N, CA, C and O of each residue as an XYZ file, in Angstrom:
708
protein
N     -56.624    -16.156     10.246
C     -55.885    -16.433      9.040
C     -55.019    -15.206      8.716
O     -53.862    -15.394      8.339
N     -55.503    -13.973      8.838
C     -54.748    -12.797      8.535
C     -53.559    -12.627      9.477
O     -52.504    -12.138      9.072
N     -53.730    -13.028     10.718
C     -52.662    -12.932     11.669
C     -51.522    -13.918     11.320
O     -50.350    -13.578     11.478
N     -51.843    -15.080     10.869
C     -50.860    -16.069     10.473
C     -50.056    -15.584      9.270
O     -48.837    -15.751      9.226
N     -50.743    -14.978      8.284
C     -50.042    -14.436      7.108
C     -49.153    -13.308      7.540
O     -48.011    -13.228      7.087
N     -49.618    -12.441      8.387
C     -48.826    -11.302      8.888
C     -47.579    -11.756      9.575
O     -46.499    -11.212      9.343
N     -47.719    -12.792     10.456
C     -46.584    -13.334     11.228
C     -45.593    -13.971     10.232
O     -44.387    -13.779     10.386
N     -46.053    -14.706      9.236
C     -45.204    -15.321      8.242
C     -44.475    -14.274      7.420
O     -43.289    -14.426      7.128
N     -45.177    -13.210      7.044
C     -44.562    -12.143      6.278
C     -43.430    -11.428      7.049
O     -42.347    -11.177      6.519
N     -43.741    -11.105      8.362
C     -42.748    -10.497      9.221
C     -41.569    -11.392      9.414
O     -40.428    -10.931      9.378
N     -41.814    -12.686      9.621
C     -40.680    -13.636      9.817
C     -39.855    -13.738      8.540
O     -38.629    -13.813      8.621
N     -40.477    -13.745      7.373
C     -39.764    -13.769      6.116
C     -38.915    -12.514      5.930
O     -37.767    -12.588      5.493
N     -39.500    -11.351      6.270
C     -38.775    -10.071      6.121
C     -37.551    -10.045      7.071
O     -36.466     -9.622      6.672
N     -37.734    -10.496      8.317
C     -36.643    -10.497      9.263
C     -35.519    -11.469      8.789
O     -34.332    -11.179      8.940
N     -35.922    -12.606      8.225
C     -34.936    -13.559      7.724
C     -34.161    -12.968      6.563
O     -32.942    -13.124      6.494
N     -34.846    -12.290      5.646
C     -34.157    -11.648      4.511
C     -33.220    -10.560      4.960
O     -32.102    -10.470      4.452
N     -33.640     -9.719      5.907
C     -32.809     -8.638      6.404
C     -31.568     -9.209      7.129
O     -30.457     -8.712      6.942
N     -31.764    -10.240      7.944
C     -30.625    -10.831      8.632
C     -29.708    -11.549      7.634
O     -28.495    -11.601      7.839
N     -30.264    -12.088      6.584
C     -29.447    -12.770      5.541
C     -28.539    -11.760      4.879
O     -27.362    -12.044      4.659
N     -29.069    -10.557      4.548
C     -28.207     -9.558      3.970
C     -27.215     -9.013      4.982
O     -26.110     -8.623      4.606
N     -27.574     -8.976      6.232
C     -26.624     -8.430      7.225
C     -25.520     -9.416      7.530
O     -24.444     -9.004      7.963
N     -25.744    -10.715      7.321
C     -24.781    -11.744      7.645
C     -23.813    -12.022      6.493
O     -22.664    -12.390      6.741
N     -24.252    -11.854      5.228
C     -23.393    -12.155      4.078
C     -22.681    -10.947      3.545
O     -23.265     -9.869      3.436
N     -21.446    -11.116      3.219
C     -20.662    -10.081      2.547
C     -20.008    -10.747      1.317
O     -19.751    -11.951      1.312
N     -19.750     -9.947      0.292
C     -19.147    -10.425     -0.942
C     -17.741     -9.849     -1.011
O     -17.559     -8.632     -0.958
N     -16.741    -10.729     -1.130
C     -15.370    -10.302     -1.354
C     -15.140    -10.433     -2.847
O     -15.213    -11.525     -3.410
N     -14.847     -9.253     -3.505
C     -14.687     -9.330     -4.975
C     -13.425    -10.072     -5.396
O     -12.512    -10.281     -4.596
N     -13.390    -10.467     -6.673
C     -12.172    -11.114     -7.200
C     -10.983    -10.180     -7.139
O     -11.126     -8.977     -7.357
N      -9.812    -10.719     -6.843
C      -8.621     -9.900     -6.756
C      -8.464     -9.244     -5.389
O      -7.550     -8.442     -5.197
N      -9.337     -9.567     -4.435
C      -9.266     -9.025     -3.098
C      -9.219    -10.185     -2.064
O      -9.546    -11.331     -2.372
N      -8.816     -9.848     -0.882
C      -8.843    -10.790      0.233
C      -9.699    -10.143      1.360
O      -9.506     -8.968      1.672
N     -10.597    -10.868      1.942
C     -11.406    -10.298      2.990
C     -10.766    -10.577      4.325
O     -10.486    -11.733      4.641
N     -10.532     -9.574      5.101
C      -9.989     -9.739      6.484
C     -11.154     -9.442      7.437
O     -11.657     -8.321      7.505
N     -11.564    -10.485      8.171
C     -12.681    -10.364      9.085
C     -12.117     -9.893     10.402
O     -11.261    -10.544     11.000
N     -12.617     -8.732     10.854
C     -12.137     -8.129     12.116
C     -13.250     -8.179     13.159
O     -14.390     -7.786     12.912
N     -12.876     -8.672     14.319
C     -13.767     -8.757     15.435
C     -13.084     -8.139     16.649
O     -12.003     -8.576     17.042
N     -13.696     -7.144     17.236
C     -13.232     -6.459     18.420
C     -11.805     -5.918     18.156
O     -10.892     -6.112     18.958
N     -11.652     -5.246     17.022
C     -10.388     -4.605     16.623
C      -9.240     -5.541     16.432
O      -8.086     -5.112     16.432
N      -9.524     -6.836     16.265
C      -8.476     -7.816     16.014
C      -8.863     -8.702     14.821
O     -10.044     -8.962     14.589
N      -7.890     -9.143     14.098
C      -8.166     -9.994     12.919
C      -8.656    -11.346     13.429
O      -8.003    -12.009     14.235
N      -9.820    -11.726     12.935
C     -10.393    -13.008     13.314
C     -10.009    -14.103     12.321
O      -9.616    -15.204     12.704
N     -10.138    -13.763     11.002
C      -9.817    -14.726      9.968
C      -9.656    -14.029      8.601
O     -10.107    -12.902      8.397
N      -9.001    -14.739      7.689
C      -8.894    -14.281      6.307
C      -9.790    -15.111      5.400
O      -9.925    -16.322      5.574
N     -10.394    -14.445      4.439
C     -11.267    -15.115      3.489
C     -10.917    -14.761      2.073
O     -10.715    -13.585      1.768
N     -10.835    -15.757      1.176
C     -10.602    -15.413     -0.245
C     -11.841    -14.800     -0.899
O     -12.869    -14.613     -0.249
N     -11.733    -14.498     -2.167
C     -12.899    -13.885     -2.839
C     -14.085    -14.849     -2.832
O     -13.906    -16.063     -2.928
N     -15.264    -14.316     -2.721
C     -16.495    -15.106     -2.608
C     -17.380    -14.578     -1.482
O     -17.247    -13.430     -1.058
N     -18.276    -15.426     -1.011
C     -19.167    -15.053      0.073
C     -18.518    -15.284      1.409
O     -17.797    -16.263      1.599
N     -18.772    -14.379      2.343
C     -18.233    -14.446      3.687
C     -19.358    -14.264      4.661
O     -20.154    -13.335      4.524
N     -19.441    -15.138      5.649
C     -20.437    -14.995      6.709
C     -19.793    -14.217      7.898
O     -18.691    -14.531      8.347
N     -20.525    -13.207      8.375
C     -20.076    -12.429      9.508
C     -21.223    -12.316     10.550
O     -22.401    -12.477     10.231
N     -20.835    -12.044     11.754
C     -21.813    -11.850     12.814
C     -22.150    -10.368     12.795
O     -21.274     -9.545     13.060
N     -23.411     -9.992     12.485
C     -23.738     -8.569     12.360
C     -23.554     -7.847     13.677
O     -23.946     -8.326     14.741
N     -22.940     -6.672     13.569
C     -22.721     -5.802     14.752
C     -21.454     -6.162     15.539
O     -20.987     -5.358     16.345
N     -20.886     -7.373     15.315
C     -19.712     -7.790     16.018
C     -18.488     -7.820     15.103
O     -17.393     -7.417     15.496
N     -18.689     -8.294     13.898
C     -17.583     -8.452     12.916
C     -17.807     -7.492     11.775
O     -18.929     -7.083     11.477
N     -16.676     -7.141     11.133
C     -16.712     -6.415      9.875
C     -15.650     -6.968      8.972
O     -14.705     -7.605      9.438
N     -15.790     -6.733      7.664
C     -14.874     -7.288      6.682
C     -14.144     -6.111      5.997
O     -14.771     -5.230      5.409
N     -12.833     -6.127      6.090
C     -11.991     -5.152      5.394
C     -11.493     -5.808      4.123
O     -10.893     -6.882      4.154
N     -11.749     -5.150      3.009
C     -11.293     -5.683      1.716
C      -9.884     -5.171      1.385
O      -9.636     -3.966      1.394
N      -8.970     -6.099      1.093
C      -7.621     -5.739      0.751
C      -7.318     -6.280     -0.638
O      -7.417     -7.481     -0.889
N      -6.947     -5.370     -1.539
C      -6.614     -5.840     -2.899
C      -5.275     -6.559     -2.909
O      -4.318     -6.151     -2.251
N      -5.239     -7.651     -3.683
C      -4.021     -8.432     -3.828
C      -3.399     -8.191     -5.201
O      -2.381     -8.797     -5.534
N      -4.007     -7.309     -6.003
C      -3.473     -6.963     -7.296
C      -2.349     -5.935     -7.157
O      -2.374     -5.135     -6.222
N      -1.365     -5.935     -8.059
C      -0.362     -4.892     -8.044
C      -0.974     -3.524     -8.241
O      -1.881     -3.370     -9.059
N      -0.506     -2.532     -7.516
C      -0.950     -1.180     -7.582
C       0.226     -0.259     -7.809
O       1.370     -0.591     -7.501
N      -0.080      0.915     -8.357
C       1.013      1.843     -8.676
C       0.811      3.183     -7.986
O      -0.302      3.619     -7.692
N       1.978      3.817     -7.743
C       2.001      5.170     -7.239
C       2.742      5.941     -8.344
O       3.950      5.795     -8.527
N       1.982      6.755     -9.062
C       2.576      7.350    -10.273
C       2.052      8.784    -10.373
O       0.834      8.966    -10.368
N       2.862      9.763    -10.460
C       4.262      9.808    -10.167
C       4.502     10.192     -8.711
O       3.637     10.822     -8.101
N       5.629      9.840     -8.145
C       6.026     10.217     -6.818
C       7.275     11.089     -6.962
O       8.285     10.655     -7.515
N       7.195     12.314     -6.461
C       8.295     13.246     -6.574
C       9.001     13.401     -5.249
O       8.379     13.652     -4.216
N      10.335     13.243     -5.297
C      11.146     13.277     -4.041
C      12.378     14.121     -4.313
O      13.012     13.975     -5.358
N      12.727     15.009     -3.375
C      13.955     15.770     -3.458
C      14.870     15.217     -2.360
O      14.502     15.158     -1.186
N      16.064     14.818     -2.778
C      17.036     14.252     -1.876
C      18.387     14.879     -2.115
O      18.600     15.517     -3.146
N      19.302     14.711     -1.184
C      20.665     15.262     -1.296
C      21.624     14.121     -1.444
O      21.533     13.111     -0.747
N      22.570     14.296     -2.383
C      23.622     13.296     -2.583
C      24.690     13.442     -1.504
O      24.615     14.310     -0.634
N      25.670     12.577     -1.590
C      26.781     12.604     -0.630
C      27.504     13.957     -0.579
O      27.985     14.389      0.469
N      27.561     14.599     -1.730
C      28.230     15.906     -1.806
C      27.345     17.056     -1.341
O      27.834     18.174     -1.175
N      26.028     16.803     -1.124
C      25.125     17.825     -0.702
C      24.336     18.484     -1.831
O      23.690     19.509     -1.615
N      24.382     17.894     -3.053
C      23.667     18.419     -4.178
C      22.232     17.939     -4.116
O      21.982     16.749     -3.924
N      21.289     18.850     -4.277
C      19.867     18.510     -4.258
C      19.464     17.932     -5.585
O      19.707     18.553     -6.620
N      18.832     16.720     -5.596
C      18.390     16.068     -6.785
C      16.880     15.810     -6.656
O      16.416     15.259     -5.658
N      16.155     16.203     -7.643
C      14.686     16.004     -7.654
C      14.407     14.799     -8.508
O      14.709     14.824     -9.701
N      13.831     13.720     -7.946
C      13.591     12.518     -8.657
C      12.061     12.304     -8.762
O      11.319     12.480     -7.796
N      11.641     11.928     -9.945
C      10.243     11.588    -10.175
C      10.227     10.092    -10.519
O      10.787      9.677    -11.533
N       9.587      9.297     -9.674
C       9.626      7.858     -9.857
C       8.204      7.314     -9.933
O       7.260      7.929     -9.438
N       8.073      6.157    -10.558
C       6.833      5.408    -10.641
C       7.059      4.124     -9.830
O       8.036      3.412    -10.063
N       6.173      3.829     -8.891
C       6.333      2.698     -8.003
C       5.248      1.692     -8.216
O       4.072      2.056     -8.255
N       5.605      0.411     -8.358
C       4.613     -0.681     -8.456
C       4.771     -1.574     -7.193
O       5.864     -2.042     -6.875
N       3.652     -1.783     -6.502
C       3.728     -2.506     -5.246
C       2.497     -3.401     -5.101
O       1.521     -3.230     -5.831
N       2.535     -4.365     -4.155
C       1.362     -5.179     -3.861
C       1.420     -5.660     -2.439
O       2.472     -5.666     -1.798
N       0.250     -6.068     -1.954
C       0.100     -6.544     -0.575
C       0.507     -8.040     -0.542
O       0.012     -8.841     -1.336
N       1.402     -8.393      0.376
C       1.826     -9.812      0.525
C       1.194    -10.419      1.797
O       1.027    -11.636      1.879
N       0.848     -9.584      2.778
C       0.236    -10.079      4.005
C      -0.943     -9.206      4.365
O      -0.765     -8.154      4.979
N      -2.165     -9.622      3.990
C      -3.342     -8.803      4.250
C      -3.580     -8.470      5.712
O      -4.096     -7.400      6.034
N      -3.205     -9.382      6.596
C      -3.396     -9.141      7.993
C      -2.547     -7.958      8.461
O      -3.057     -7.075      9.151
N      -1.271     -7.927      8.102
C      -0.401     -6.810      8.469
C      -0.880     -5.509      7.756
O      -0.834     -4.432      8.350
N      -1.325     -5.612      6.519
C      -1.761     -4.425      5.796
C      -2.927     -3.769      6.487
O      -3.009     -2.542      6.521
N      -3.843     -4.562      7.048
C      -5.010     -4.017      7.750
C      -4.641     -3.437      9.133
O      -5.117     -2.369      9.521
N      -3.783     -4.168      9.862
C      -3.438     -3.766     11.204
C      -2.439     -2.627     11.270
O      -2.530     -1.772     12.151
N      -1.491     -2.606     10.351
C      -0.350     -1.630     10.488
C      -0.745     -0.235     10.145
O      -0.383      0.700     10.859
N      -1.474     -0.058      9.079
C      -1.767      1.314      8.626
C      -3.163      1.362      7.967
O      -3.536      0.481      7.192
N      -3.900      2.400      8.298
C      -5.225      2.530      7.631
C      -5.111      2.835      6.121
O      -6.031      2.539      5.358
N      -4.010      3.411      5.707
C      -3.809      3.736      4.308
C      -2.472      3.171      3.828
O      -1.419      3.765      4.058
N      -2.528      2.011      3.156
C      -1.303      1.352      2.726
C      -0.579      2.169      1.648
O       0.647      2.109      1.557
N      -1.297      2.906      0.856
C      -0.643      3.704     -0.190
C       0.220      4.833      0.446
O       1.354      5.062      0.024
N      -0.329      5.521      1.450
C       0.458      6.587      2.122
C       1.640      5.973      2.843
O       2.719      6.565      2.838
N       1.489      4.836      3.450
C       2.623      4.151      4.125
C       3.675      3.778      3.103
O       4.869      3.891      3.378
N       3.261      3.339      1.943
C       4.199      2.990      0.852
C       4.945      4.223      0.391
O       6.167      4.195      0.238
N       4.236      5.278      0.175
C       4.883      6.543     -0.265
C       5.941      6.998      0.724
O       7.051      7.364      0.337
N       5.593      6.974      1.999
C       6.545      7.365      3.068
C       7.773      6.439      3.068
O       8.903      6.916      3.183
N       7.562      5.133      2.943
C       8.681      4.180      2.968
C       9.580      4.318      1.737
O      10.803      4.232      1.850
N       8.995      4.524      0.591
C       9.792      4.740     -0.646
C      10.576      6.048     -0.543
O      11.731      6.119     -0.962
N       9.945      7.076      0.014
C      10.655      8.350      0.158
C      11.848      8.223      1.112
O      12.937      8.722      0.827
N      11.629      7.543      2.257
C      12.726      7.345      3.179
C      13.844      6.490      2.567
O      15.021      6.790      2.769
N      13.497      5.433      1.825
C      14.495      4.576      1.198
C      15.243      5.332      0.126
O      16.457      5.174      0.002
N      14.545      6.164     -0.667
C      15.237      6.967     -1.679
C      16.207      7.970     -1.086
O      17.328      8.140     -1.566
N      15.752      8.630     -0.033
C      16.645      9.566      0.673
C      17.922      8.819      1.165
O      19.041      9.306      1.006
N      17.721      7.688      1.732
C      18.849      6.884      2.241
C      19.784      6.443      1.048
O      21.009      6.519      1.136
N      19.160      5.999     -0.018
C      19.944      5.521     -1.153
C      20.749      6.669     -1.806
O      21.945      6.534     -2.068
N      20.060      7.802     -2.061
C      20.742      8.923     -2.706
C      21.789      9.532     -1.799
O      22.814     10.009     -2.286
N      21.569      9.532     -0.521
C      22.545     10.152      0.404
C      23.839      9.318      0.469
O      24.881      9.826      0.884
N      23.775      8.070      0.068
C      24.994      7.240      0.079
C      25.714      7.190     -1.266
O      26.687      6.452     -1.421
N      25.245      7.964     -2.233
C      25.849      7.967     -3.585
C      26.433      9.331     -3.958
O      25.917     10.372     -3.551
N      27.482      9.309     -4.715
C      28.019     10.537     -5.329
C      27.107     10.899     -6.484
O      26.414     10.046     -7.038
N      27.114     12.171     -6.839
C      26.261     12.652     -7.960
C      26.653     11.891     -9.233
O      25.768     11.426     -9.951
N      27.943     11.751     -9.533
C      28.374     11.063    -10.763
C      27.867      9.662    -10.795
O      27.349      9.215    -11.818
N      28.003      8.934     -9.678
C      27.500      7.510     -9.642
C      25.999      7.455     -9.767
O      25.460      6.552    -10.406
N      25.321      8.403     -9.168
C      23.862      8.432     -9.254
C      23.399      8.613    -10.704
O      22.499      7.917    -11.173
N      24.030      9.559    -11.399
C      23.596      9.855    -12.756
C      24.053      8.732    -13.710
O      23.325      8.393    -14.643
N      25.211      8.170    -13.496
C      25.716      7.140    -14.407
C      25.017      5.793    -14.187
O      24.694      5.103    -15.154
N      24.782      5.416    -12.929
C      24.248      4.072    -12.642
C      22.881      4.195    -12.018
O      22.574      3.458    -11.080
N      22.051      5.088    -12.496
C      20.739      5.297    -11.856
C      19.842      4.079    -11.864
O      19.112      3.819    -10.907
N      19.906      3.324    -12.975
C      19.033      2.124    -13.076
C      19.421      1.063    -12.032
O      18.569      0.469    -11.371
N      20.753      0.847    -11.912
C      21.201     -0.164    -10.936
C      20.968      0.334     -9.499
O      20.693     -0.462     -8.602
N      21.079      1.659     -9.287
C      20.818      2.213     -7.968
C      19.347      2.041     -7.611
O      19.017      1.639     -6.495
N      18.449      2.350     -8.573
C      17.031      2.158     -8.288
C      16.657      0.657     -8.232
O      15.648      0.292     -7.629
N      17.462     -0.190     -8.854
C      17.215     -1.617     -8.740
C      17.387     -2.143     -7.312
O      16.802     -3.151     -6.915
N      18.232     -1.398     -6.546
C      18.481     -1.757     -5.128
C      17.404     -1.212     -4.202
O      17.376     -1.550     -3.019
N      16.508     -0.364     -4.732
C      15.542      0.300     -3.862
C      14.568     -0.711     -3.197
O      14.291     -0.540     -2.009
N      14.038     -1.734     -3.870
C      13.159     -2.648     -3.116
C      13.845     -3.292     -1.910
O      13.210     -3.462     -0.869
N      15.137     -3.657     -2.027
C      15.833     -4.228     -0.878
C      16.102     -3.180      0.220
O      16.101     -3.483      1.413
N      16.335     -1.928     -0.237
C      16.542     -0.862      0.716
C      15.269     -0.496      1.451
O      15.310     -0.122      2.623
N      14.134     -0.601      0.768
C      12.845     -0.218      1.356
C      12.227     -1.350      2.157
O      11.255     -1.113      2.874
N      12.744     -2.572      2.071
C      12.144     -3.705      2.743
C      12.007     -3.519      4.240
O      10.946     -3.833      4.780
N      13.036     -3.017      4.958
C      12.868     -2.801      6.408
C      11.722     -1.819      6.729
O      11.041     -1.956      7.746
N      11.525     -0.831      5.843
C      10.456      0.151      6.103
C       9.079     -0.429      5.757
O       8.074     -0.026      6.342
N       9.031     -1.361      4.819
C       7.737     -1.860      4.312
C       7.304     -3.155      4.946
O       6.114     -3.469      4.893
N       8.191     -3.932      5.546
C       7.812     -5.242      6.040
C       6.765     -5.203      7.135
O       5.984     -6.144      7.279
N       6.738     -4.129      7.908
C       5.707     -4.047      8.966
C       4.330     -3.693      8.437
O       3.343     -3.787      9.166
N       4.249     -3.273      7.131
C       2.946     -2.963      6.564
C       2.366     -4.077      5.714
O       1.252     -3.979      5.198
N       3.156     -5.152      5.578
C       2.648     -6.309      4.790
C       2.659     -6.067      3.304
O       1.918     -6.721      2.570
N       3.484     -5.141      2.837
C       3.515     -4.863      1.391
C       4.932     -5.046      0.847
O       5.892     -5.100      1.615
N       5.060     -5.139     -0.463
C       6.354     -5.392     -1.067
C       6.415     -4.546     -2.365
O       5.436     -4.427     -3.102
N       7.575     -3.984     -2.598
C       7.784     -3.238     -3.855
C       8.066     -4.252     -4.957
O       8.822     -5.201     -4.752
N       7.483     -4.061     -6.082
C       7.728     -4.914     -7.274
C       8.724     -4.244     -8.206
O       9.670     -4.875     -8.675
N       8.504     -2.952     -8.473
C       9.372     -2.256     -9.420
C       9.348     -0.731     -9.132
O       8.337     -0.170     -8.710
N      10.479     -0.113     -9.376
C      10.587      1.297     -9.296
C      11.224      1.801    -10.585
O      12.330      1.391    -10.938
N      10.528      2.688    -11.282
C      11.055      3.267    -12.521
C      11.346      4.764    -12.347
O      10.531      5.501    -11.792
N      12.520      5.204    -12.830
C      12.814      6.619    -12.789
C      12.236      7.298    -14.006
O      12.604      6.979    -15.137
N      11.332      8.234    -13.781
C      10.720      8.976    -14.870
C      11.508     10.231    -15.229
O      11.632     10.576    -16.404
N      12.043     10.916    -14.212
C      12.765     12.175    -14.443
C      13.700     12.436    -13.288
O      13.433     12.046    -12.152
N      14.799     13.099    -13.589
C      15.785     13.555    -12.561
C      16.203     14.946    -12.920
O      16.576     15.221    -14.061
N      16.144     15.829    -11.951
C      16.509     17.251    -12.149
C      17.567     17.662    -11.109
O      17.563     17.229     -9.957
N      18.464     18.520    -11.591
C      19.455     19.101    -10.715
C      19.280     20.615    -10.742
O      19.057     21.197    -11.803
N      19.378     21.238     -9.606
C      19.323     22.682     -9.563
C      20.748     23.206     -9.510
O      21.585     22.706     -8.759
N      21.005     24.213    -10.315
C      22.339     24.807    -10.292
C      22.458     25.625     -9.013
O      21.760     26.624     -8.838
N      23.319     25.210     -8.149
C      23.518     25.881     -6.894
C      24.984     25.848     -6.516
O      25.792     25.298     -7.264
N      25.343     26.401     -5.414
C      26.744     26.467     -5.037
C      27.375     25.113     -4.884
O      28.555     24.953     -5.194
N      26.629     24.122     -4.412
C      27.201     22.787     -4.229
C      27.569     22.189     -5.602
O      28.635     21.598     -5.768
N      26.657     22.358     -6.583
C      26.915     21.781     -7.906
C      28.084     22.564     -8.608
O      28.964     21.965     -9.227
N      28.052     23.850     -8.489
C      29.160     24.616     -9.105
C      30.509     24.315     -8.540
O      31.509     24.282     -9.257
N      30.538     24.086     -7.204
C      31.774     23.698     -6.520
C      32.252     22.324     -7.003
O      33.451     22.092     -7.160
N      31.325     21.450     -7.228
C      31.634     20.104     -7.701
C      32.170     20.124     -9.131
O      33.053     19.341     -9.482
N      31.639     21.010     -9.937
C      32.074     21.109    -11.357
C      33.423     21.848    -11.500
O      34.128     21.684    -12.495
N      33.754     22.638    -10.517
C      35.017     23.421    -10.611
C      36.258     22.614    -10.431
O      37.361     23.158    -10.489
């Protein structure tokens, strides 16, 4: 009798341990990307997800908008004047599969892409146009950043200019003369 109880207890314990190893919970506002052998096997919405222990893992990807605040970038205008911009960036994941495969850190990839797009945007503007039409120039930033961000599965929602600074240097003095 004691051996039967012991066997039943061990079997119950093994079942409970395997149950916890097989089930994962994807929280609300996230998407679960099930990865098997370094490849995406399937996507799962929030809720319970069954995985094969030791073979599959679940990467949680938030689908909620996230912000990068503040992001400071120094760029040069068409005339060569250095402009320091402080921007606030709102972004979200549109393709969880690409977000998991392309970069281990989507925030860093976003920061790099926004920085490259801002450098490109500012380099194609005169200082006067940048200062006068800064809101419309920043309004074009999501479209400018799209080629840099599309491979990461993310999209810019909004970019707000918090601060812009100019250093008085020879380029600026020559422009004002």
